N, C-alpha and C positions, 0 to 999 in steps of 0.2 A: 374137269375143270380142277385148276389147283384150291386150296385149301387158300381164303384172304387170309393173309398175315400185315394185318395193320403197323407190323416193327418190321418187317420185310427191307432191305437195304434196297430203295427205290431213289431215279432222278427224281428229286423235287423240284426244280429248275422251275421257273414259267415257263422255259419255250417248249422242255418236257413234258411237262402237265397238260400242258396247250396240246400238243399233237399227239399222246394220248385220246385225249378228251375227243377231239376232232374226230379221231379216227374213231374213236366206239360211237359219235352221234353222224359225223357226217359232217357235223358242221356244227356253230359255235356262238352262242349269243355275244356280239361284241363287248356289252357292259360288264358282264363276268372274266373280261381279261383284267378289267381294273383288280377286281376281286385277289386275283390269280396272283398280279402281281405286289398285291399289298398283306396278301397270304396261303403262301401254296400249296401249304398242306393243308389248309383246312377243304378250297376249293380239291385239292387232290382226293380228301375221303366225302367231297359231296360224291365227282366223277365216280368212283368207286362204290359207294353206294346206291346211286341212282341207277346207273347199269349194269346191276342186279337187281333193282325194282323192278327197270321196265325192261328187262332183256337186252340191252343196247348190242352193238358186235361185241362179237368175241362171248356175250355169255349166251348160255341159253338153258333153253327151260329142263329139270328134272323132268321123270317122270312122275307123274300128278300134279304138278306145276301149272297155276295160268299159263295158257297162250298169248302171246303180247299184241292181237287182236283183243282179248275179252282185259287185257289189263290197262289199252286203249282207252276201250266203254267204260273202264272207271276212270281212267287220272283223266279224257277229258271234259268231260260233265266237273268235274271238280276243279278243274281249271277255269272254267265258264263258270265258274258259280260263286267264282273269288273275282269275274268280269277283268281277266286276263287276257286282252285279246291279244298282246303279243307272244302270248306263246301257243296258246291251246291251239290258231290255226298250222305251228308247225306237227304237234302233234295230231291234227287233224291229216295230213299232209303224210304222215305213217300213214293212219291209219291205212289210207287209201291205200299207199303202195302194199301195205299186207293185207288189202283184197275186201276191206271194210266197205259197203255204201251209206248213202248218205241217211236210209232206213231203217240200218243196224245203229246208226249212230242215235238217232234219236229213239231208238225202243231204249238205249241204255242209256240216256239222257231223263226221257220219263220217270224210269228209275229212281234215275236219280231227286230228279223234280220233285216226288213223293213226298219226299223229305224236305226239301232247300226251298221247294217253292218251283214255282213253273215260270216265272219270271226269266230265271235260269236256262230254258229252252232259248230263247232271243236269242243269248250269247252264245248256246252253241249254233244259231242261224248264223248268227252277225261271224262267229269264228268263222264257219266253213264260208260266206261270199270272200271273205280273208283269203283263205287258203287257196280259192279258183283264183284268185286275182293276179297277175303279172306283177302288180305292185308287191306284193309281199317277198321280202327276200331269202327267208328261211326256208330250209330246207327242201325238195324236190317233189312235184307230184308227178306220179305214171304215166307214162306215153298212154294220151289218148283224156288226163284230169281222172276228174272223178270215176271211179269203176259202176258201172251199170250193174254187171251180177255181180254175187257176191259169193269171195271164194269162201268155201267152207273153212269152220274151225272147230276144233275139239267140240267146245262148249254148247255148239248149237245141237250136239246129242244130250245134255246132261243134263238133271232135274229136271225133266221134261212135265212128271207128273208127281204130285204131292200125296203122298201115303193118308193121311188124315187133313181132309180140307176142312173139318167139324172148326170154325171158331175164326176162319181165316184173315174172312172180311173186316173190314174196317168197323161196316154196322154191326159188327158180334163183339164187337173193344166195348170193356165198361165203361169210359169215355163216352163213345158215339151212341152209345144206348140211353146215355142219361141225357144229351146233346137230345135226340128223337124225343126225349120227352117234353122237349121243351120247341121244340122246330124239326120237324118230322119229315119236311122235303129237303131241307139243309143237309141232313145226314143222308139222304139216301143220293143228294146229288156231289157229297164229298165222299162219300166211300162207292160209286161209281166211279169216279174219276181215280183213287187210289187202287182201286181193285182192276181198273184196266192196266193202269201203268205196272203193277208189279204181280199180275197174272195169280191175284190172292184166292180165287175161289177151286183152284182144281187144276187143270191141264192148260197151256196154253194153248190160242187155237192154231189153226193148223196153216194160218201165214205167218204165224210170228216166226222170230229169228230164235228170240232168246225163250227159254222156258219159266218157269217157274224160282228153280232155283238158280241159275248165274243173273235172274234176277235183286233175288234175295243178297245175292252178293253183293251187287250195287247197293241195292240201300244200309244196309250192314258198314260197308265205306264209308257213304254218307252219312250214317247215325254218329260214327265214330267222330268227324270232323264234330259234330255237335254236343260231342260228347257226352250222348245219352246212352250209358252204359246199359243199365238194364231193358231197355226197347232192343237196342242190339242183338242183347243177348237173346232176348225172346226171337229174334228175325235169326238169330245163327238155328239156331234148334227147330224152326221150319225148313231155313236151309237144310238140316241133316237133314229132315222128313223128306225132302228131293231128292237125298243121295248126294249131297256136297259133301264134301269130308273137309275135315280144320287143317290140311295143307291148303287147300283153294280157298278159304276162309282166312286164313294169316296171309295169303298172297292177297288177298283184297285189301284188306284194311291199312297193307303198306304199300297199296299205290298212290294215295293219300300223303305218303310220307312227306314228299315233295313241297305241297301245296301248304299243310296244314303242320306239318313238323312231327316228330316222335310223339309226342303227348298223343297225339290221334292213335296211332299203332298201339300204346301204352296202355289206353283207356278200353282197345279195340282188345290188347288183350286178358285184360280187365272181365270185360265181357265173354271173352271165349270162357274162361275157367268158371264164369257164373255160369252159364250156357251148360255147363258138363255136370252141375248140381240140380240143373231144372228137372224133373224127373215127366 
């Protein structure tokens, strides 16, 4: 893949930009056309960036980068947490074309929900309903609609086991030990939910699609959208403990840039540097 050069001489006419964007994505939301005609270079750079972040047509993941299915498992709940039911169904259709099942989508969404709240899961459900509706006009469903059998993707085999699980449960955190002194039952129930969503306490169960490592990547991305640098750094150390790499962490935090801006990625990079200093 040729190195991106923002100064390279390219056709910045609105028609040419729209043609490239449509070729990359397969379609384009009509509201972007107004942006293109008013500010063509802005949309050109958006398309160049998002095509790389989400690996649209013409871009391919290098060795060690996150796969397209894993990127969608981060992007979809990020969109749904914003209540974006216009773009999320399009991403779900793309996830279906990549072979992801609803079970996989909800595993990813549950990990994201452990940070942003479980109400976001209802938006994933609504987005799935729209994606399966013939009235939704964007993107294509695969033949036969929603996949019934999961197509394997690389992250399914990664990060299945934590090396050191001590203190991984929410119940072991200083804050929730304090909560347990006030209401032990509340602490138990809260920990049970979070530990289930992110496989906090060791190996993922045998029927789980995602192990603890990939779930930590989703949690990290969600924390960056909330500006939680210190917490993100702690979860990065947990991701590394599961065998995930800095390259994969970087990809994860950048998957949410289209929804939450470059600030989320900048905060993620601060967390990565902080995680490098945690012993």
